[in-house]
C-alpha positions in Angstrom: 0.0 0.0 0.0 1.1 3.5 -0.6 1.7 6.1 2.0 -1.5 7.1 3.8 -3.5 4.3 2.3 -6.3 2.9 4.3 -8.1 -0.5 4.5 -11.5 -0.3 6.1 -14.0 -3.1 6.8 -17.1 -2.7 4.8 -19.4 -4.6 7.1 -20.5 -4.2 10.7 -18.7 -5.5 13.7 -19.7 -7.3 16.7 -18.5 -7.6 20.3 -15.6 -9.8 20.8 -16.5 -13.3 22.1 -14.2 -15.4 24.2 -13.3 -17.5 21.2 -9.6 -17.2 20.3 -10.5 -17.9 16.7 -12.3 -14.6 16.4 -9.5 -12.6 18.0 -6.6 -13.0 15.7 -5.9 -11.0 12.6 -2.9 -11.5 10.3 -1.8 -8.8 7.8 0.8 -9.4 5.0 2.8 -6.3 4.3 5.8 -6.3 2.1 6.4 -10.0 2.4 6.4 -9.8 6.3 3.5 -11.1 8.4 2.6 -8.9 11.4 0.2 -10.5 13.9 -2.1 -8.7 16.3 -4.0 -10.5 19.0 -7.1 -8.5 20.0 -7.8 -10.2 23.3 -5.3 -8.0 25.0 -7.7 -5.0 25.2 -10.9 -5.4 27.2 -14.0 -4.2 25.6 -12.6 -4.1 22.1 -14.8 -4.8 19.2 -14.1 -6.9 16.1 -15.7 -8.8 13.3 -16.0 -12.6 13.4 -13.9 -14.9 11.2 -14.6 -13.3 7.8 -13.5 -9.9 6.7 -14.8 -8.0 3.7 -12.1 -5.6 2.6 -12.2 -2.6 0.2 -8.9 -1.1 -0.9 -9.1 2.6 -1.8 -5.7 3.1 -3.2 -3.5 1.0 -5.4 -0.8 -1.2 -3.9 2.8 0.2 -3.9 5.5 -2.1 -2.7 8.2 -0.5 -0.6 11.4 -1.9 0.9 10.5 -1.2 4.5 6.9 -1.1 5.7 5.3 -1.7 9.0 1.6 -2.2 9.8 -0.4 -1.0 12.7 -3.9 -2.4 13.3 -6.2 0.1 15.1 -9.5 -0.5 16.7 -12.0 1.6 18.6 -14.1 0.9 21.7 -17.1 2.8 20.5 -17.1 3.1 16.7 -17.6 -0.1 14.6 -14.8 0.4 12.1 -11.4 -1.0 11.3 -8.4 0.9 10.0 -5.0 -0.5 9.1 -2.4 2.1 8.5 1.2 1.8 7.3 4.0 4.3 7.6 7.2 4.1 5.6 10.1 4.9 7.9 13.0 7.2 7.0 15.6 4.9 8.7 15.1 1.3 7.7 17.4 0.2 10.6 15.1 1.7 13.1 11.7 0.2 12.2 8.9 1.0 14.6 5.4 -0.3 15.0 3.0 1.8 16.8 -0.5 1.0 18.1 -2.8 3.4 19.9 -6.4 4.1 20.6 -8.2 6.8 18.6 -11.5 8.4 19.2 -12.1 9.5 15.6 -13.6 7.2 12.9 -10.6 7.0 10.5 -6.9 7.7 11.0 -3.9 7.5 8.7 -0.3 8.2 9.2 0.8 10.6 6.5 4.1 11.7 7.9 7.4 10.4 6.4 9.1 10.1 9.8 8.2 9.7 13.4 10.6 12.6 14.1 8.1 15.0 12.5 5.4 14.2 14.9 4.5 16.3 17.9 6.1 15.0 21.1 2.7 14.9 22.8 1.5 12.5 20.1 4.6 10.3 20.2 4.3 10.1 24.0 1.0 8.3 23.6 2.4 5.6 21.2 3.8 2.3 22.5 6.9 1.1 20.6 6.2 -2.6 19.9 8.6 -3.3 17.1 11.4 -4.9 19.0 9.6 -8.3 19.0 9.0 -8.0 15.3 12.5 -7.3 14.1 13.5 -11.0 13.8 10.7 -11.4 11.3 12.8 -9.7 8.7 15.1 -12.7 8.7 12.4 -15.4 8.4 12.6 -17.8 5.5 9.6 -19.0 3.6 7.5 -21.3 5.8 9.1 -20.2 9.1 6.9 -18.8 11.9 7.9 -16.4 14.7 6.5 -18.1 17.8 5.4 -16.2 21.0 4.6 -18.8 23.6 2.3 -16.5 25.6 0.3 -14.6 23.0 0.8 -16.2 19.6 1.5 -19.8 18.7 0.6 -22.3 16.1 -3.1 -22.3 17.0 -3.3 -18.6 16.4 -1.3 -18.8 13.2 -3.6 -21.5 11.8 -6.7 -19.6 12.9 -5.6 -16.2 11.6 -7.0 -14.5 8.5 -4.5 -13.1 6.1 -6.1 -9.9 4.9 -5.9 -9.2 1.2 -5.3 -12.9 0.4 -8.0 -14.0 -2.0 -8.0 -17.6 -0.6 -8.7 -16.4 3.0 -10.3 -13.0 2.6 -13.7 -13.5 1.2 -14.0 -9.9 0.2 -11.1 -9.9 -2.1 -12.3 -12.1 -4.9 -16.0 -11.2 -5.0 -16.3 -8.0 -7.0 -12.9 -7.6 -8.6 -13.2 -7.0 -12.3 -16.6 -8.7 -12.7 -20.1 -7.3 -12.8 -22.5 -7.5 -9.9 -24.0 -11.0 -9.7 -27.7 -11.3 -10.8 -30.3 -13.0 -8.8 -33.2 -15.1 -10.3 -35.5 -12.2 -11.2 -32.8 -9.9 -12.6 -31.3 -12.8 -14.6 -34.7 -13.6 -16.1 -35.4 -10.0 -17.0 -32.0 -9.6 -18.6 -32.6 -12.7 -20.8 -29.7 -14.6 -19.3 -31.8 -17.2 -17.6 -34.4 -19.2 -19.6 -37.3 -20.6 -17.7 -39.1 -22.1 -20.7 -38.3 -23.6 -24.1 -35.1 -25.2 -23.0 -33.3 -27.6 -25.3 -32.7 -31.1 -23.9 -28.9 -30.4 -24.1 -29.4 -27.4 -21.8 -31.4 -29.4 -19.4 -28.8 -32.2 -19.3 -26.1 -29.5 -18.7 -28.0 -28.0 -15.8 -28.8 -31.3 -14.2 -25.2 -32.6 -14.5 -23.8 -29.3 -13.1 -26.3 -29.6 -10.1 -25.1 -33.1 -9.4 -21.5 -31.8 -9.4 -22.6 -29.1 -6.9 -24.2 -31.8 -4.7 -21.0 -33.8 -4.7 -19.0 -30.7 -3.7 -21.4 -30.1 -0.8 -21.0 -33.8 0.3 -17.2 -33.3 0.3 -17.4 -30.6 3.0 -18.1 -27.3 1.2 -20.9 -24.9 2.1 -24.4 -25.6 0.8 -24.8 -21.9 -0.1 -21.6 -21.8 -2.1 -22.2 -25.0 -4.0 -25.8 -26.2 -4.7 -27.5 -22.9 -4.3 -25.3 -21.2 -6.8 -27.9 -22.7 -9.1 -30.3 -19.8 -9.6 -33.2 -22.1 -10.6 -33.2 -23.5 -7.1 -34.0 -20.0 -5.7 -37.5 -20.0 -7.1 -38.4 -23.4 -8.5 -42.2 -22.6 -8.7 -41.4 -19.8 -11.1 -40.0 -22.1 -13.7 -42.3 -22.8 -16.6 -40.5 -25.8 -18.1 -42.1 -28.8 -16.3 -39.1 -31.1 -16.4 -36.7 -28.5 -14.9 -39.4 -27.5 -12.4 -39.9 -31.1 -11.2 -36.2 -31.7 -11.0 -35.6 -28.5 -8.9 -38.4 -29.4 -6.5 -36.9 -32.9 -6.2 -33.5 -31.5 -5.4 -34.9 -29.6 -2.4 -36.4 -32.9 -1.1 -33.2 -34.8 -1.9 -31.0 -32.3 0.0 -33.3 -32.5 3.0 -33.2 -36.3 2.9 -29.4 -36.4 2.7 -29.0 -34.0 5.6 -31.5 -36.0 7.7 -29.6 -39.2 7.0 -26.2 -37.6 7.9 -27.6 -35.9 11.0 -29.2 -39.2 12.3 -25.9 -41.1 11.9 -23.8 -38.4 13.6 -20.5 -39.6 12.0 -19.4 -36.4 10.5 -16.9 -33.7 11.5 -16.7 -30.1 10.3 -14.2 -31.1 7.6 -16.6 -33.8 6.3 -19.9 -32.0 6.1 -21.6 -28.7 6.8 -25.3 -29.2 7.7 -26.2 -25.5 7.8 -29.2 -24.6 5.6 -28.6 -20.8 5.4 -32.3 -20.1 5.5 -33.3 -22.2 2.6 -36.3 -24.4 3.3 -35.0 -27.7 2.2 -38.2 -29.6 3.2 -40.3 -27.1 1.2 -39.9 -24.6 -1.6 -39.6 -20.8 -1.5 -41.6 -18.8 -4.1 -40.3 -15.3 -4.1 -37.1 -14.5 -2.5 -37.4 -15.4 1.2 -41.2 -15.5 1.3 -43.0 -18.8 1.8 -46.4 -19.9 0.6 -47.8 -22.9 2.4 -50.1 -23.7 -0.5 -47.1 -24.5 -2.7 -45.9 -27.2 -0.3 -45.0 -30.4 -2.1 -45.3 -33.7 -0.2 -43.0 -36.7 -0.7 -45.5 -38.6 -2.8 -46.4 -35.6 -4.9 -42.7 -35.0 -5.6 -42.3 -38.6 -6.7 -45.4 -38.3 -8.9 -44.0 -35.2 -10.6 -40.8 -37.0 -11.5 -42.6 -40.1 -12.6 -44.8 -38.0 -14.9 -41.8 -36.4 -16.5 -40.2 -39.8 -17.0 -43.1 -41.0 -19.1 -43.2 -37.8 -21.2 -39.5 -38.0 -21.9 -39.6 -41.7 -22.7 -42.4 -40.9 -25.3 -40.3 -38.2 -26.9 -37.3 -40.6 -27.0 -39.4 -43.2 -28.8 -40.8 -40.7 -31.3 -37.4 -39.0 -32.0 -35.2 -40.6 -34.6 -31.9 -38.8 -34.5 -32.2 -37.2 -31.1 -33.5 -40.2 -29.3 -30.3 -40.8 -27.3 -30.4 -37.3 -25.9 -34.0 -37.7 -24.7 -33.1 -41.0 -23.3 -30.2 -39.5 -21.3 -32.5 -36.8 -19.9 -35.1 -39.4 -18.9 -32.4 -41.4 -17.2 -31.4 -38.4 -15.1 -35.0 -37.8 -14.0 -35.4 -41.5 -13.2 -32.1 -41.7 -11.3 -33.2 -38.7 -9.1 -36.5 -40.3 -8.3 -35.1 -43.7 -7.5 -32.2 -42.3 -5.4 -34.6 -40.1 -3.5 -37.0 -43.1 -2.8 -34.0 -45.2 -1.7 -32.8 -42.6 0.8 -36.4 -42.2 2.2 -36.4 -46.0 2.9 -33.0 -45.8 4.5 -33.8 -42.9 6.8 -37.3 -44.1 7.8 -36.2 -47.8 8.0 -39.3 -49.8 7.4 -38.8 -53.5 8.2 -40.5 -54.4 4.8 -38.4 -52.0 2.8 -35.3 -54.1 2.3 -36.1 -55.7 -1.0 -37.5 -52.4 -2.3 -34.4 -50.5 -1.4 -32.1 -53.0 -3.1 -34.2 -52.8 -6.2 -34.1 -49.0 -6.2 -30.4 -48.9 -5.7 -29.8 -51.4 -8.5 -32.0 -49.3 -10.7 -29.8 -46.3 -9.8 -26.7 -48.2 -10.9 -28.3 -49.0 -14.3 -29.3 -45.4 -14.8 -25.9 -44.1 -14.0 -24.4 -46.1 -16.9 -26.7 -44.2 -19.3 -26.0 -40.9 -17.6 -22.2 -41.3 -17.9 -22.6 -42.4 -21.6 -24.7 -39.3 -22.4 -22.7 -36.8 -20.3 -21.2 -35.2 -23.5 -24.7 -34.5 -24.9 -25.3 -31.6 -22.5 -23.9 -28.1 -22.4 -20.4 -28.0 -21.1 -18.7 -25.5 -18.7 -16.7 -22.7 -20.5 -12.9 -22.7 -20.4 -11.3 -20.7 -17.6 -14.7 -20.2 -15.9 -15.8 -21.1 -12.4 -19.4 -21.6 -13.5 -20.2 -25.4 -13.6 -22.6 -24.6 -16.5 -22.9 -21.5 -18.9 -26.5 -20.9 -17.9 -28.3 -20.9 -14.6 -25.3 -20.7 -12.2 -23.8 -17.7 -10.4 -20.8 -18.5 -8.1 -21.0 -15.2 -6.3 -24.7 -15.0 -5.6 -24.2 -16.2 -2.0 -20.9 -14.6 -1.4 -22.1 -13.1 2.0 -23.4 -16.4 3.3 -20.2 -17.6 4.7 -19.7 -21.0 6.5 -18.8 -21.1 10.2 -15.3 -22.2 9.4 -12.8 -19.8 7.8 -13.8 -18.9 4.3 -12.2 -20.7 1.4 -12.9 -20.4 -2.3 -15.1 -23.2 -3.5 -14.3 -24.9 -6.7 -17.1 -27.2 -8.0 -16.3 -30.8 -8.7 -15.6 -31.8 -12.3 -18.6 -33.4 -13.9 -16.8 -36.6 -14.8 -15.6 -37.0 -11.2 -19.1 -36.2 -9.8 -20.8 -38.7 -12.0 -18.3 -41.4 -11.0 -19.0 -40.4 -7.4 -22.7 -41.0 -7.9 -22.0 -44.3 -9.7 -20.2 -45.6 -6.6 -22.9 -44.5 -4.1 -25.6 -47.1 -4.9 -23.0 -49.9 -4.8 -22.0 -49.1 -1.2 -25.6 -48.7 -0.1 -26.8 -51.8 -1.9 -24.0 -53.9 -0.3 -25.1 -52.8 3.2 -28.8 -53.4 2.4 -28.2 -56.9 1.1 -26.3 -57.7 4.3 -29.1 -56.1 6.3 -31.6 -58.5 4.5 -29.7 -61.5 5.9 -30.8 -60.6 9.4 -34.0 -62.4 10.5 -36.4 -60.6 12.7 -35.5 -61.5 16.3 -39.0 -61.2 17.6 -40.6 -63.4 15.0 -38.0 -66.1 15.7 -38.7 -65.9 19.5 -42.3 -66.5 18.8 -41.4 -69.7 17.1 -38.7 -70.7 19.6 -40.9 -73.4 21.1 -40.5 -75.6 18.0 -37.5 -77.4 16.8 -37.4 -75.4 13.6 -37.7 -72.3 15.6 -34.7 -73.2 17.7 -32.6 -73.9 14.6 -33.7 -70.7 13.0 -32.8 -68.9 16.2 -29.3 -70.4 16.2 -28.9 -69.4 12.6 -30.1 -65.9 13.4 -27.5 -65.6 16.1 -24.7 -66.5 13.7 -26.0 -64.1 11.0 -26.5 -61.3 13.5 -22.9 -61.6 14.7 -21.7 -61.7 11.1 -23.6 -58.6 10.3 -22.2 -56.8 13.3 -18.7 -57.9 12.3 -19.4 -56.7 8.8 -20.1 -53.2 10.2 -17.0 -53.4 12.3 -15.2 -54.6 9.2 -15.2 -50.9 8.1 -12.9 -50.4 11.0 -11.2 -53.8 11.6 -10.6 -55.0 8.0 -12.6 -57.0 5.4 -16.3 -56.6 5.5 -17.0 -54.1 2.8 -15.1 -54.2 -0.4 -11.8 -52.4 -0.1 -12.4 -50.2 -3.1 -15.7 -49.0 -1.6 -14.1 -48.5 1.9 -11.3 -46.3 0.6 -13.6 -44.0 -1.3 -16.6 -44.0 1.2 -18.1 -40.6 1.4 -20.0 -39.1 4.3 -23.4 -40.2 2.8 -22.3 -43.8 2.3 -20.9 -44.0 5.8 -24.0 -42.5 7.3 -26.3 -44.9 5.4 -24.3 -47.8 6.6 -24.9 -46.8 10.2 -28.6 -46.5 9.7 -28.8 -49.8 7.8 -26.9 -51.9 10.2 -28.7 -50.8 13.3 -32.0 -48.9 13.9 -31.9 -46.6 15.7 -28.4 -45.5 14.8 -25.4 -46.4 17.1 -25.1 -42.7 17.9 -28.7 -42.6 19.3 -28.1 -45.8 21.3 -24.8 -44.4 22.7 -26.5 -41.1 23.7 -29.4 -42.9 25.4 -27.0 -45.2 27.3 -24.9 -42.3 28.5 -28.1 -40.6 29.8 -29.0 -43.9 31.6 -32.1 -44.5 29.5 -33.8 -48.0 29.7 -35.8 -47.4 26.6 -36.5 -50.0 23.9 -33.5 -49.2 21.7 -31.2 -50.0 24.5 -33.1 -53.2 25.2 -32.8 -54.2 21.6 -29.1 -53.5 21.6 -28.8 -55.6 24.8 -30.3 -58.5 22.9 -27.7 -58.1 20.1 -24.9 -58.1 22.7 -26.4 -61.1 24.5 -26.6 -63.0 21.2 -23.1 -62.0 20.2 -21.7 -63.4 23.5 -23.8 -66.5 23.2 -22.6 -67.2 19.6 -18.9 -66.5 20.4 -18.3 -68.4 23.6 -21.7 -69.9 24.5 -21.4 -69.3 28.3 -23.5 -71.3 30.7 -24.6 -68.1 32.4 -26.7 -67.2 29.3 -28.2 -70.7 28.9 -31.7 -71.1 30.2 -31.2 -74.8 30.7 -28.4 -74.3 33.2 -29.7 -74.2 36.8 -27.2 -71.6 37.9 -28.8 -69.1 35.5 -31.8 -69.1 37.7 -29.7 -67.6 40.5 -30.8 -64.0 40.9 -27.2 -62.8 41.7 -25.8 -64.4 38.5 -28.6 -62.9 36.4 -28.0 -59.5 37.9 -24.3 -59.6 37.3 -24.8 -60.6 33.7 -27.5 -58.0 33.0 -25.5 -55.2 34.6 -22.4 -56.2 32.7 -24.2 -56.2 29.3 -25.9 -52.9 30.2 -22.4 -51.4 30.8 -21.3 -52.7 27.4 -24.1 -50.9 25.5 -22.4 -47.5 25.2 -18.8 -48.7 24.4 -20.0 -51.1 21.7 -22.5 -48.6 20.3 -19.7 -46.0 20.1 -17.4 -48.7 18.5 -20.0 -49.1 15.7 -20.4 -45.4 15.4 -16.6 -45.0 15.1 -16.7 -47.2 12.0 -18.6 -44.5 10.2 -16.1 -41.7 10.9 -13.2 -40.8 8.6 -9.9 -42.5 9.1 -8.2 -39.7 11.0 -11.1 -39.3 13.4 -11.4 -43.0 13.9 -7.9 -43.1 15.3 -8.5 -40.3 17.8 -11.8 -41.8 19.0 -10.3 -45.3 19.3 -7.7 -44.0 21.7 -10.5 -42.6 23.9 -12.6 -45.8 23.6 -9.8 -48.0 24.9 -10.2 -46.4 28.3 -13.8 -47.5 28.5 -12.9 -51.0 27.5 -10.3 -51.1 30.3 -13.1 -50.6 32.8 -15.2 -53.3 31.2 -12.4 -55.8 31.4 -12.3 -55.6 35.2 -16.1 -56.1 35.4 -15.9 -59.1 33.0 -13.6 -60.8 35.4 -16.1 -60.4 38.2 -18.9 -61.8 36.1 -16.8 -64.8 35.1 -16.0 -65.4 38.8 -19.7 -65.5 39.7 -21.0 -67.5 36.8 -21.0 -71.3 36.6 -18.7 -73.4 34.4 -15.6 -72.0 32.7 -14.3 -68.9 34.2 -13.2 -66.9 31.1 -16.2 -66.7 28.8 -17.1 -63.0 29.1 -13.4 -62.0 29.5 -12.5 -63.9 26.2 -15.4 -62.2 24.4 -14.3 -58.8 25.5 -10.6 -59.5 25.0 -11.3 -60.4 21.4 -12.8 -57.0 20.7 -10.1 -55.1 22.7 -7.4 -56.8 20.6 -9.2 -55.9 17.4 -9.4 -52.2 18.5 -5.7 -52.2 19.5 -4.7 -53.6 16.1 -6.9 -51.2 14.3 -5.3 -48.3 16.2 -1.8 -49.2 15.3 -2.5 -50.1 11.7 -4.3 -46.7 11.2 -1.0 -45.0 11.8 0.4 -46.7 8.7 -2.6 -45.8 6.6 -2.5 -42.2 7.7 1.3 -42.0 7.3 1.9 -41.0 10.9 5.0 -43.1 11.4 8.5 -42.4 10.1 10.2 -45.3 8.3 12.7 -45.6 11.1 9.7 -46.3 13.5 8.3 -49.1 11.4 10.3 -51.9 13.1 8.8 -51.6 16.5 5.3 -51.1 15.2 5.5 -54.4 13.1 7.3 -56.1 16.0 4.5 -55.3 18.4 1.9 -56.6 16.0 3.9 -59.7 15.2 5.0 -60.8 18.6 2.0 -59.9 20.7 -1.3 -58.6 19.3 -1.9 -61.0 16.4 -0.6 -63.9 18.5 -3.0 -63.0 21.3 -5.8 -62.6 18.9 -5.3 -66.1 17.4 -5.1 -67.5 20.9 -8.4 -65.7 21.9 -10.2 -67.2 18.8 -8.9 -70.6 19.6 -10.1 -70.3 23.2 -13.5 -69.1 22.0 -13.9 -72.1 19.8 -13.1 -74.4 22.7 -15.6 -72.7 25.0 -18.3 -72.7 22.4 -17.8 -76.4 21.7 -17.8 -77.2 25.4 -21.1 -75.3 25.8 -22.6 -77.2 22.9 -21.6 -80.5 24.4 -23.0 -79.4 27.7 -26.4 -78.7 26.1 -26.4 -82.0 24.3 -25.7 -83.9 27.5 -28.7 -82.2 29.2 -31.1 -83.3 26.5 -33.4 -86.3 27.2 -33.3 -89.4 25.1 -29.9 -90.7 25.9 -26.9 -90.6 23.6 -27.2 -88.8 20.3 -25.2 -88.9 17.1 -22.0 -86.8 17.2 -22.4 -83.7 15.1 -19.7 -82.4 12.9 -17.8 -79.6 14.7 -18.4 -76.2 13.2 -15.6 -73.6 13.2 -17.3 -70.2 12.4 -14.1 -68.3 13.0 -11.7 -70.5 11.0 -11.2 -68.0 8.2 -10.7 -65.2 10.6 -8.1 -67.1 12.5 -6.4 -68.0 9.2 -6.3 -64.3 8.2 -4.8 -63.4 11.6 -2.0 -65.9 11.0 -1.4 -64.3 7.6 -1.2 -60.8 9.2 1.1 -62.1 11.9 3.5 -63.6 9.3 3.4 -60.4 7.2 4.3 -58.3 10.2 7.1 -60.7 11.1 8.5 -60.4 7.6 8.5 -56.7 7.7 10.1 -56.6 11.1 13.1 -58.8 10.2 13.5 -56.9 6.9 13.5 -53.6 8.6 16.1 -54.7 11.2 18.3 -55.9 8.4 17.9 -52.6 6.5 18.9 -50.8 9.7 22.0 -52.9 10.2 23.2 -52.3 6.6 22.6 -48.5 7.0 19.8 -48.5 4.4 17.3 -46.6 6.6 18.1 -43.0 7.5 18.1 -42.5 11.3 17.5 -39.2 13.1 20.3 -37.4 14.8 20.9 -38.9 18.3 21.0 -35.5 20.0 17.6 -34.6 18.7 16.0 -38.1 19.1 14.9 -40.4 21.9 13.5 -43.8 20.7 12.2 -44.4 24.2 10.1 -41.3 24.1 8.8 -42.2 20.6 8.0 -45.7 21.6 6.1 -44.6 24.7 4.1 -42.0 22.6 3.1 -44.6 20.0 1.8 -47.2 22.4 0.5 -44.8 25.2 -3.3 -45.6 24.6 -2.5 -49.3 25.1 -1.1 -48.9 28.6 -4.5 -49.1 30.4 -5.6 -52.4 29.0 -5.2 -56.2 29.5 -3.0 -57.7 28.1 -0.6 -55.2 29.6 1.6 -53.0 27.4 5.1 -54.1 26.6 7.4 -51.3 27.9 10.4 -50.0 26.1 13.0 -51.7 28.3 11.2 -55.0 27.7 11.3 -54.3 24.0 15.0 -53.7 24.1 15.7 -56.9 26.0 13.6 -59.0 23.7 15.1 -57.6 20.4 18.7 -57.3 21.6 19.9 -60.6 20.0 18.7 -59.5 16.5 20.8 -56.3 16.7 23.9 -58.5 16.2 22.5 -60.9 13.7 23.8 -61.3 10.2 21.5 -59.3 7.8 21.5 -62.2 5.3 19.9 -64.5 8.0 17.4 -61.8 8.7 16.5 -61.5 5.1 16.0 -65.2 4.8 13.8 -65.2 8.0 11.7 -62.5 6.4 11.4 -64.6 3.2 10.1 -67.5 5.3 7.4 -65.3 6.9 6.2 -64.0 3.5 6.3 -67.5 2.0 4.2 -68.8 5.0 1.7 -65.9 4.5 1.5 -66.8 0.8 0.9 -70.5 1.5 -2.0 -69.7 3.9 -3.6 -67.2 1.5 -3.6 -69.8 -1.3 -5.6 -72.2 0.8 -8.6 -69.8 0.7 -11.0 -71.2 -1.8 -13.1 -68.0 -2.4 -10.6 -65.1 -2.2 -11.9 -61.5 -2.1 -10.1 -58.3 -3.0 -8.3 -58.1 0.3 -6.9 -61.6 -0.1 -5.7 -60.9 -3.6 -3.9 -57.7 -2.6 -2.2 -59.5 0.3 -1.2 -62.3 -1.9 0.4 -59.8 -4.4 2.3 -58.1 -1.6 3.6 -61.3 0.0 4.8 -62.6 -3.4 6.6 -59.4 -4.3 8.2 -59.0 -0.9 9.4 -62.6 -0.9 11.2 -62.0 -4.2 12.8 -58.7 -3.0 14.1 -60.2 0.2 15.4 -63.3 -1.6 17.4 -61.0 -3.9 18.8 -59.0 -0.9 19.7 -62.3 0.8 21.7 -63.2 -2.3 23.8 -60.0 -2.1 21.8 -57.8 -4.4 22.8 -54.1 -3.7 24.7 -55.1 -0.7 26.9 -52.0 -0.7 24.1 -49.6 -1.5 23.0 -47.2 1.2 20.0 -45.9 -0.8 16.9 -46.4 1.4 14.2 -48.7 0.1 10.7 -47.4 -0.7 7.6 -48.6 0.9 4.7 -48.5 -1.5 1.2 -48.6 0.1 -0.7 -48.3 -3.1 -1.6 -52.0 -3.3 -2.6 -52.4 0.4 -3.2 -49.6 2.9 -1.4 -51.4 5.8 1.2 -53.7 4.3 3.5 -52.0 1.7 5.5 -53.5 -1.2 9.2 -53.1 -0.6 10.9 -51.5 -3.6 14.7 -51.2 -4.1 15.8 -48.0 -5.7 
């Protein structure tokens, strides 16, 4: 800025709240960032996060500039003033209170000012002098007033990416609203070509995807001017589609809010005054007579489908474009109906929902094929479609987070996004169909067929719950779907696997509610324990179960389990980074449950470790998921890999295999006990069923994979192929303690660092060739186990590829390949998110 220039806020201010976010401003001046924290002055006034800036004079870059942010106690105005100093070696920054509305420093030197004026200024430049020597990316840290939190929360004024007022009206005409655009002839509401309709619909779908990826609803979907007044549109097809979009947005938001598995970076539920469940007519006014019900909305879309299909049959050359338009209307209707069934969760809606989702998948194939038939966005334009969209129409409706410029998703990526959504939902719904209604089965439990169906239900129920936990633990949903799961897919999975959602059950349990949802989840937990270990305490034919004390202990224990297990299912729906944070907190609750499980086992009859084994199994799965998530999120350095894989190889997977074996033994003993209590003498010996055989096999595969990585990493370290941190800046004991800290409160107890050193000491003097050969054996064993699986899924195929490749690499290294090279190997996680392919560079 030039001398005497002024930057003034163009919007009103509000009183400063206690939030530190609202109290930090960052200004960039001459390449130097000067920070002012406004909390230091009581009673000061400031705007919230977003600033709208108008610059009155052109920018003039000078060699030495300093900035002073001024604010007033009584007048709602900002003023940032800059004074070029005569002596660059004596830079000064002055801040003072003013009683006038605007102030600017116009003098060339502080020496020219009146002494009485200078006496009221505070010299604060001494702390800013080191900023002149900062390199790009460095931050001047003040531990008391300004740290990393303030730096990340600050707004950089005059930066178009952070200052919402910079980009809005610079070199572009004022954005037109719906009425003005129609009057100006830039917005057609009738006589639209089918190519124009396809372009508008595809662009709207891209805006919906941008909203689902965490952007503001006002800055994405409602940049479509047609959605501002859908009842004013004359074209019936476009009118029906815009009304359906309102209903669809409301249904999506309802689904996500019910599941409660989103964070602020995932989704923004704010409606910004738009009536998503209804339809505005003129501006912000609302006419109740124009309300459209769900059934009427579906009827409007179905009517347009029939009209468009007739036009497609009668048109010769343009039949494909009418077919593409009809497919888009049908997809909208079917997707809206499927979401209604998911959110309302009718017990008879399973087959209908699957049929609708399958229809959506078929329609998406036609939509993708005809995407080129619609109008396309212009080059170097931020509008997703040439007509009907105005990116700056809602520039003042800012999100609660710091403003960022929103770029709408590309159409090809948005259509691919919608193509994957029905697949994820359909998978969950098909699994949901496998569950038999527990109450119907209990009504038939008096018959032999009813008891058999009840037993089958228990197994299917546990498998369904494990499939939900498979999002967290491992296989369960196809890996391709799991990696690209969006917030809507994750929320729908929560509602499909359990109704009400795990979030609602966890909230009710925390409040101490004994309502029906908790009782239903208690039945699920009871059946899970019974299927896993078949304890005598849950068998009605065991006399000890009639003991009131035993029944009370079991019921209290399962009641205590409701909230942790409901939260565990809810955690499955969060994004990967949030999952790791929440798992660390959840482990504390499981630690308390382990103590209570021991008390229940001590009171109950028969074997003493039934409830403890069941709980230990889930604890181990959570511990493994916590450590593996660090690999997926790239939280570990390469020189830390060895003790991560060592812990998994030596302890967690070994304990998990042992827990599964013990559970099979307890379940078999319980089955024999029931058989012996039956009347009629000896019965024919039934074939032993091992429901967890595949899971135990996969645990052995993972254990061998971790053992191979551990020995390979130790060999790399001995040969100097892994770069180590400087010893004076590093403490392996501190890093080890930090990585395994959440595991310290649980049973089995954490292995401490000194124990780790004692157990791994012999390998530190081992020949690297022997270690490479040991790693080869582990990968070969994993490969052998994987090849015994008769129906491999994508997870098995990926692990098989990783095991084969790593076996070859370690075999080459054991033979002396690149023995003298110190170039570190690469670990490629593209094939599998937890177990990388080792590449030699």
